[in-house]
C-alpha positions in Angstrom: 0.0 0.0 0.0 1.5 3.4 -1.0 2.8 5.6 1.8 0.4 8.5 1.1 -2.6 6.2 1.3 -1.4 4.7 4.6 -1.2 8.2 6.1 -4.9 8.8 5.5 -7.2 8.2 8.5 -8.9 4.8 8.3 -11.7 3.7 10.6 -12.7 0.1 11.1 -15.4 -1.4 13.2 -15.2 -4.6 15.3 -16.7 -6.1 18.5 -16.6 -4.0 21.6 -14.9 -6.5 23.9 -13.6 -4.4 26.8 -14.5 -0.7 27.4 -12.1 2.2 27.5 -10.1 4.3 25.1 -6.4 4.2 24.4 -4.1 6.0 21.9 -0.7 4.8 21.0 1.7 3.0 18.6 0.8 -0.4 17.2 2.8 -3.5 18.0 2.1 -6.4 15.6 2.2 -9.9 17.1 2.3 -13.0 14.9 -0.4 -15.2 16.2 -1.7 -16.7 12.9 -0.6 -20.2 14.0 0.9 -22.9 11.8 -1.4 -22.8 8.8 0.5 -24.9 6.3 0.3 -28.5 7.2 1.5 -31.2 4.8 -0.1 -34.7 4.9 2.2 -37.7 4.5 2.0 -41.4 5.1 3.6 -43.1 8.1 5.1 -46.6 7.7 3.4 -49.2 9.8 6.6 -49.8 11.7 6.9 -46.2 12.6 3.3 -45.6 13.8 4.2 -45.9 17.5 7.1 -43.5 17.0 4.7 -41.0 15.5 2.3 -41.4 18.3 5.1 -40.9 20.8 6.1 -37.7 18.9 2.5 -36.4 19.3 2.5 -37.3 23.0 5.8 -35.4 23.5 4.4 -32.3 21.8 1.3 -32.5 24.1 3.5 -32.9 27.2 5.6 -29.9 26.2 2.5 -27.8 25.6 1.2 -28.9 29.0 4.4 -27.8 30.6 4.2 -24.4 28.9 0.7 -23.8 30.1 1.5 -24.8 33.7 4.4 -22.4 33.7 2.1 -19.7 32.5 -0.4 -20.5 35.3 2.4 -20.3 37.9 3.5 -16.9 36.5 0.1 -15.4 35.9 0.0 -11.7 37.2 -1.9 -11.2 40.4 -4.4 -9.0 38.7 -6.0 -11.9 36.9 -5.0 -14.9 39.1 -8.7 -15.4 39.6 -9.0 -16.5 36.0 -6.4 -19.2 36.1 -9.3 -21.6 35.8 -9.5 -20.7 32.2 -5.9 -21.9 31.6 -6.5 -25.1 33.6 -9.3 -25.8 31.2 -6.8 -25.5 28.4 -4.5 -27.9 30.2 -7.4 -30.3 30.5 -8.2 -29.9 26.8 -4.7 -31.2 26.0 -5.7 -34.6 27.2 -9.3 -34.4 26.2 -10.7 -37.6 24.7 -11.9 -35.7 21.6 -8.6 -33.8 20.9 -5.9 -36.1 22.3 -7.5 -39.5 22.0 -9.0 -39.0 18.5 -5.7 -37.6 17.1 -3.9 -40.7 18.3 -6.7 -42.9 16.7 -6.3 -41.1 13.3 -2.5 -41.5 13.3 -2.9 -45.2 13.9 -6.0 -45.9 11.7 -5.1 -43.7 8.7 -1.3 -44.0 9.1 -0.8 -40.3 8.7 1.5 -37.8 10.4 0.6 -36.2 13.7 0.2 -32.7 12.3 -2.4 -33.8 9.7 -4.2 -35.9 12.2 -4.4 -33.0 14.7 -5.6 -30.6 12.0 -8.4 -33.0 11.0 -9.6 -33.4 14.5 -9.6 -29.7 15.2 -11.4 -28.9 12.0 -14.3 -31.3 13.0 -14.4 -29.9 16.5 -14.6 -26.3 15.3 -17.6 -27.2 13.1 -19.4 -28.8 16.0 -18.9 -25.9 18.4 -19.6 -23.2 15.8 -22.9 -24.8 14.8 -24.2 -24.3 18.4 -26.8 -21.6 18.8 -25.4 -20.0 22.0 -22.7 -17.4 21.5 -20.8 -18.5 24.5 -20.5 -22.1 23.3 -19.6 -20.9 19.8 -16.6 -19.2 21.3 -15.4 -22.5 22.8 -14.2 -23.3 19.3 -11.5 -20.7 19.9 -10.3 -22.6 23.0 -9.8 -25.8 20.9 -7.9 -23.8 18.3 -5.6 -22.1 20.8 -4.7 -25.4 22.5 -4.2 -27.2 19.2 -1.9 -24.4 17.9 0.3 -24.8 21.0 0.6 -28.5 20.3 1.3 -27.8 16.6 4.0 -25.4 17.3 5.7 -28.0 19.5 5.3 -30.6 16.7 7.0 -28.4 14.0 9.4 -26.6 16.3 7.9 -23.1 15.6 9.0 -20.2 17.8 6.4 -18.3 19.8 6.8 -14.6 20.7 6.6 -14.0 24.5 4.2 -11.1 25.1 5.5 -10.7 28.6 8.9 -9.6 27.2 7.5 -6.6 25.3 9.2 -3.6 26.9 7.5 -0.7 25.0 4.3 1.1 25.9 2.2 -0.1 22.9 -1.2 -1.4 21.7 -1.1 -5.1 20.6 -2.4 -5.9 17.2 -2.8 -9.6 16.4 -4.7 -12.0 14.2 -5.8 -13.7 17.4 -4.8 -13.9 21.1 -5.4 -16.8 23.3 -6.3 -16.4 27.0 -2.7 -17.5 27.8 -1.4 -14.8 25.5 -3.6 -12.2 27.2 -2.6 -13.4 30.7 1.0 -12.4 30.0 0.1 -8.8 29.3 1.9 -6.3 31.6 -0.4 -3.5 32.4 2.5 -1.0 32.6 3.4 -1.8 29.0 0.3 -2.8 27.1 -2.4 0.0 26.7 -4.9 -2.3 25.0 -5.2 -4.7 22.1 -7.1 -5.5 19.0 -7.5 -8.7 17.0 -8.9 -9.9 13.7 -10.7 -12.8 15.3 -12.6 -13.3 18.6 -15.9 -12.3 20.1 -17.6 -11.0 23.3 -18.0 -14.4 24.9 -14.4 -15.4 24.4 -12.1 -16.0 27.4 -9.8 -13.4 25.9 -12.6 -10.8 26.3 -13.2 -12.0 29.9 -9.6 -11.4 30.8 -9.4 -8.0 29.0 -12.4 -6.8 31.1 -10.7 -8.2 34.2 -7.6 -6.3 33.4 -9.8 -3.3 32.5 -7.9 -2.5 29.4 -9.6 -1.4 26.1 -10.0 -4.2 23.5 -11.7 -4.6 20.2 -12.0 -8.0 18.6 -13.3 -9.5 15.3 -11.9 -6.7 13.1 -11.1 -9.3 10.4 -8.5 -7.1 8.5 -6.7 -5.1 11.2 -3.4 -7.0 10.8 -3.4 -6.3 7.0 -4.1 -2.5 7.4 -1.9 -1.8 10.4 1.9 -1.7 10.4 4.3 -1.6 13.3 4.5 1.8 15.0 1.4 3.1 13.2 -0.5 5.5 15.5 -3.9 4.0 16.4 -6.9 4.8 18.6 -8.9 2.0 20.2 -12.4 2.6 21.5 -13.4 -0.6 23.3 -16.8 0.8 24.2 -18.0 1.5 20.7 -15.8 -1.1 19.0 -14.0 1.4 16.8 -10.3 1.4 15.7 -8.8 4.4 14.0 -5.6 4.0 12.0 -3.4 7.1 11.4 -5.9 9.4 13.1 -6.2 13.1 12.1 -5.5 15.9 14.5 -9.3 16.4 14.9 -9.8 12.7 15.8 -6.9 12.8 18.3 -8.3 15.8 20.1 -11.8 14.3 20.1 -10.8 10.9 21.5 -8.3 12.4 24.0 -11.3 14.4 25.4 -13.5 11.3 25.4 -10.7 9.3 27.1 -10.4 11.9 29.9 -14.2 11.9 30.4 -14.2 8.1 30.5 -11.5 7.9 33.2 -13.2 10.7 35.3 -16.6 9.1 35.1 -15.3 5.6 35.6 -13.6 6.7 38.9 -16.7 8.6 40.0 -19.2 5.9 39.3 -17.0 3.1 40.7 -16.7 5.0 44.0 -20.5 5.1 44.3 -20.9 1.4 43.3 -21.1 0.1 46.8 -24.0 2.4 47.7 -27.5 1.1 47.2 -29.5 2.0 44.0 -32.2 4.2 45.4 -34.5 6.2 43.1 -35.2 9.8 43.8 -38.4 8.8 45.5 -36.7 6.2 47.7 -37.4 3.0 45.9 -34.6 0.5 46.1 -33.6 -1.6 43.0 -31.4 -4.6 43.6 -28.5 -4.7 41.1 -26.8 -8.0 40.8 -24.0 -9.6 38.8 -24.0 -12.3 36.1 -21.1 -14.8 36.4 -19.9 -17.8 34.4 -16.8 -18.7 36.4 -16.8 -19.0 40.2 -13.8 -16.7 40.3 -15.9 -13.8 38.9 -17.7 -13.5 42.2 -14.8 -11.2 43.3 -15.7 -8.7 40.5 -19.4 -8.7 41.6 -18.3 -7.7 45.1 -15.7 -5.2 43.9 -18.3 -3.4 41.7 -21.0 -3.3 44.4 -23.3 -6.1 43.3 -26.2 -6.9 45.6 -25.8 -10.6 44.9 -25.5 -13.0 41.9 -28.6 -12.7 39.7 -27.4 -15.3 37.3 -24.8 -18.0 37.8 -24.4 -19.8 34.5 -23.3 -23.4 35.3 -22.4 -24.6 31.8 -18.7 -24.0 32.1 -18.1 -27.0 34.3 -19.7 -29.3 31.7 -17.7 -28.0 28.7 -14.6 -29.6 27.1 -14.5 -32.8 29.1 -15.1 -36.5 28.3 -17.5 -37.0 31.3 -20.1 -35.2 33.3 -18.8 -33.4 36.5 -19.5 -35.3 39.7 -21.8 -34.1 42.4 -18.8 -33.3 44.6 -17.1 -31.2 41.9 -20.2 -29.2 41.3 -20.9 -28.8 45.0 -17.4 -27.5 45.7 -17.7 -24.7 43.1 -21.2 -23.7 44.1 -20.3 -23.6 47.9 -17.3 -21.4 47.2 -19.5 -18.8 45.5 -22.4 -19.1 48.0 -20.1 -18.7 51.1 -18.3 -15.7 49.7 -21.6 -13.9 48.8 -23.5 -14.8 52.0 -25.9 -13.5 53.1 -26.5 -11.9 49.6 -28.4 -14.2 47.2 -26.9 -16.4 44.6 -29.2 -17.5 41.8 -27.9 -20.7 40.3 -29.3 -21.5 36.8 -29.4 -25.2 36.0 -27.7 -26.6 33.0 -28.5 -24.7 29.8 -26.8 -26.5 27.0 -27.2 -28.9 24.1 -25.8 -31.5 26.5 -24.4 -34.3 24.4 -22.4 -31.9 22.3 -20.6 -30.6 25.3 -19.4 -33.9 26.7 -19.1 -36.4 23.8 -18.8 -34.4 20.6 -20.5 -37.3 18.9 -21.8 -36.6 15.4 -25.1 -38.5 16.3 -25.9 -35.8 18.8 -26.0 -33.0 16.2 -29.3 -31.2 15.5 -30.4 -29.3 12.4 -31.7 -26.5 14.6 -30.2 -26.6 18.1 -31.9 -23.3 19.1 -35.2 -25.1 18.9 -34.0 -28.5 20.0 -33.0 -30.5 23.0 -31.5 -27.9 25.2 -31.8 -26.4 28.7 -34.6 -27.9 30.8 -35.6 -30.2 27.9 -32.3 -31.8 28.0 -32.3 -32.1 31.8 -35.7 -33.7 31.8 -34.5 -36.2 29.3 -31.4 -36.9 31.4 -32.8 -37.1 34.9 -29.6 -38.6 36.4 -27.5 -35.7 35.1 -30.2 -33.3 36.4 -30.5 -34.9 39.8 -26.7 -34.7 40.3 -26.7 -31.0 39.7 -29.8 -30.4 41.9 -28.2 -32.4 44.8 -25.1 -30.2 44.5 -27.1 -27.0 44.5 -29.3 -28.0 47.4 -26.2 -29.0 49.5 -24.6 -25.7 48.7 -27.8 -23.9 49.9 -26.9 -24.8 53.4 -24.0 -22.4 53.2 -25.8 -19.2 52.3 -28.7 -17.7 50.3 -29.4 -19.8 47.2 -32.1 -19.5 44.6 -32.7 -22.1 41.9 -33.4 -20.9 38.3 -34.7 -23.3 35.6 -34.0 -22.2 32.0 -36.1 -22.2 28.9 -39.4 -23.2 30.4 -42.0 -23.3 27.6 -45.0 -24.9 29.2 -46.8 -25.5 32.5 -46.1 -29.3 32.5 -42.3 -28.7 32.5 -42.6 -26.7 35.7 -44.5 -29.5 37.4 -42.1 -32.2 36.2 -39.1 -30.2 37.2 -40.5 -29.5 40.7 -41.3 -33.2 41.2 -37.7 -34.1 40.5 -36.5 -31.4 42.8 -38.8 -32.7 45.5 -37.5 -36.3 45.0 -33.9 -35.0 45.4 -34.9 -33.0 48.5 -36.5 -36.0 50.1 -33.5 -38.2 49.4 -31.1 -35.6 51.0 -33.5 -35.3 54.0 -33.6 -39.0 54.6 -29.8 -39.2 54.5 -29.4 -36.4 57.0 -27.7 -34.0 54.5 -28.4 -30.4 55.4 -29.9 -28.0 52.8 -32.2 -25.0 52.7 -35.7 -26.6 52.7 -37.6 -23.4 51.7 -35.2 -22.6 48.8 -36.8 -20.2 46.3 -37.5 -21.7 42.8 -37.8 -19.5 39.7 -38.1 -19.9 36.0 -36.5 -18.1 33.0 -39.0 -16.2 30.8 -37.3 -16.4 27.5 -39.8 -17.9 25.0 -43.1 -16.4 23.9 -45.2 -19.2 25.3 -43.9 -18.5 28.8 -45.0 -14.9 28.5 -48.5 -15.9 27.4 -48.8 -18.4 30.2 -47.0 -16.3 32.8 -50.3 -15.8 34.8 -50.6 -19.5 35.5 -46.9 -20.2 35.7 -46.7 -17.6 38.5 -48.8 -19.9 40.6 -46.0 -22.6 40.7 -42.8 -20.5 41.2 -41.4 -18.0 43.6 -40.0 -15.6 41.0 -39.6 -14.9 37.3 -36.3 -14.0 35.6 -36.6 -12.5 32.1 -33.8 -13.6 29.8 -34.0 -10.9 27.2 -31.3 -12.3 24.9 -33.4 -15.4 24.0 -36.7 -13.7 24.4 -35.9 -11.1 21.8 -34.5 -13.8 19.5 -37.4 -16.2 19.7 -40.1 -13.5 19.7 -38.8 -11.6 16.7 -37.5 -14.8 14.8 -34.0 -13.3 14.6 -30.8 -15.2 14.5 -28.4 -12.8 16.3 -25.4 -14.5 14.5 -26.8 -13.9 11.1 -25.4 -10.6 9.8 -28.2 -10.3 7.2 -30.9 -9.9 9.9 -28.9 -8.9 13.0 -30.2 -5.3 12.6 -33.7 -6.5 13.3 -32.6 -7.7 16.8 -34.1 -4.8 18.8 -34.5 -4.8 22.6 -36.8 -1.8 22.2 -39.2 -3.4 19.8 -42.7 -2.6 21.0 -43.5 -6.3 21.1 -40.6 -7.0 23.4 -41.6 -4.1 25.7 -45.2 -5.2 25.9 -44.1 -8.8 26.8 -41.9 -7.4 29.7 -44.9 -5.5 30.9 -47.1 -8.5 30.8 -44.7 -10.7 32.7 -44.2 -8.2 35.5 -48.0 -7.7 35.8 -48.6 -11.4 35.9 -46.0 -11.8 38.7 -47.4 -8.9 40.7 -51.0 -10.2 40.4 -49.8 -13.5 42.0 -47.5 -12.0 44.5 -44.1 -13.0 43.0 -41.2 -10.8 42.0 -39.8 -10.3 38.5 -36.1 -10.0 37.7 -34.2 -9.5 34.5 -30.8 -11.0 33.7 -30.4 -10.5 29.9 -28.3 -7.8 28.3 -31.2 -5.4 28.4 -30.8 -5.3 32.2 -27.5 -3.5 31.8 -28.6 -1.0 29.1 -28.8 2.4 30.7 -31.4 3.6 28.2 -33.7 0.7 29.3 -33.8 1.8 33.0 -36.7 4.2 32.7 -38.9 1.4 31.2 -37.8 -1.3 33.6 -38.4 1.0 36.6 -41.7 2.1 35.3 -43.0 -1.4 34.8 -41.8 -2.4 38.3 -39.1 -4.9 37.5 -37.8 -5.8 41.0 -34.1 -6.7 40.3 -31.6 -6.4 37.5 -28.6 -8.6 36.9 -25.7 -7.8 34.5 -22.0 -8.0 33.7 -20.3 -7.0 37.0 -18.5 -4.1 35.4 -21.9 -2.6 34.4 -23.2 -2.4 38.0 -21.8 1.0 39.1 -23.2 2.8 36.0 -26.6 1.1 36.3 -26.8 2.1 40.0 -25.9 5.6 39.1 -28.6 5.8 36.4 -31.3 4.4 38.8 -30.4 7.1 41.4 -31.2 9.8 38.8 -34.7 8.5 38.1 -38.0 8.9 39.9 -40.0 5.6 39.8 -43.4 7.4 40.0 -42.5 9.5 37.0 -41.3 6.4 35.2 -44.8 4.8 35.6 -46.3 7.8 33.8 -43.5 7.7 31.2 -44.1 4.1 30.3 -47.7 4.8 29.3 -46.2 7.0 26.5 -43.7 4.3 25.6 -46.5 1.8 25.1 -48.1 4.1 22.5 -45.0 3.9 20.2 -45.3 1.7 17.1 -41.7 1.1 16.2 -38.3 0.5 17.8 -37.1 3.8 16.3 -40.0 5.6 17.9 -39.3 4.1 21.3 -35.6 4.9 21.1 -36.3 8.5 20.0 -38.7 9.0 23.0 -36.1 7.5 25.5 -33.3 9.7 24.1 -35.4 12.8 24.1 -36.5 12.3 27.7 -33.4 10.8 29.3 -30.6 10.8 26.8 -28.9 13.7 28.6 -28.6 11.7 31.8 -26.7 9.0 29.9 -24.5 11.2 27.6 -22.3 12.3 30.5 -21.2 8.8 31.4 -21.9 6.7 28.3 -18.1 5.9 28.1 -18.1 4.7 31.7 -20.7 2.1 31.0 -18.8 -1.2 31.4 -21.2 -3.5 29.5 -19.1 -5.8 27.3 
């Protein structure tokens, strides 16, 4: 590319992975992996030698990962569980065992066998509906690349050795790469690949450094030492910024830092509206270690503890003891604040066996969540026993996902009762009056919310799936993603209906989807009377701040106007006109990933 063209300002958009703004020189890191793999035949007599070569490469990769775990900076030691999962993946039946099988059965070299296995695994994970599980394909790739580099003897740049104050630019970064970042040297990072649910994103948010992922062509457009701006809130990267852009984003960066400090300081205070109504603001977590972030940011408890992580990337289901230990740790730390544990929400067989037979043409509408658990009562009962046992150590609530009919509630409660009676007979302590709730995330649950409210203690609205199912929108499909609108009048009316059904039957309604952390949604949620919000921990201070600036009685009047609007655009225009000024002052402090 000619020099004059490179000096022109270029703006590219990616995925806003970790909020914040940084300005500095680019430092390109080669992370494209070993792409060229040649296939060749292995003589029958040398098969065992080839398998041994693969085992040695795995062992060396394992040693590298363990060394990284031991030297992980204190700032993110709470996330070493991520790297231990990578260590476990090295010996996973699907990755390790299947590669050895292909070497022996097809008599091919280890590199080719590994590439074949990884290609199949990536397809399986990426065909899953849930964004979080799609991102697990990246974990498989990162682990396999480490093995591959050991097989071919490729050198790997040590990020921890970078001694300049720079912004990392890479095709991809693994969690182990990210863990080696030294905060005094690395201002932020951007990658061609990756998404919001990746472990790399989780660590970036933990480090609180700006990150934009999924840029696709950043490494082709950016050269070493190019001046770049990274806006991790808006997902914008500016290459060779103009003087005007530099001044604009320097000002935004200053405002962001000031507001972040101000809001964070007020995070521990309760979220009281102007007229004295308290809104509980909780945190969503996936890893037990994230409970620390919830406490640091002033969370009033755990509104959603996703339990799928312990079931991923392993050849067998976790034992009751393994689950209990993780749940108890979180419950004890948060006590007496509530911990809402959601039962397994996954296309189960895919997570543990990777068998082709378990694939579904449309997993979003298939055997997932509570449907899977009811089909696998032994798996379900193991988890329920672990949750009930953990309830003896604090304030636990059970949340059942993707309930679509009344019968599922009855069947689920019967299984819970059987497990409770079993524990009682065996003298195992547990909270006998534990609260039971259901996720409202499919239209049928909204329509039947009045009768469902008779059987549960609370509702929790999962807006991510509710919007997707109600509007028939695949969030991962770029052609229709623009139609995924939280402020669609149909979605807003459904939220109102659920809250009203709960109130009529004397139960509370919570919200744990992304809409719960959207500052612009607060006037509507307060006006309808949602009792509790749960969000990414870093979003808690800004959400509390927004709630303090609102009057709940005024919001009730305001929502009557909202309900008159006919389009998403009309609803947004009304919200921005009435409350946009409250948000504009601290929009860059919003920590929502």
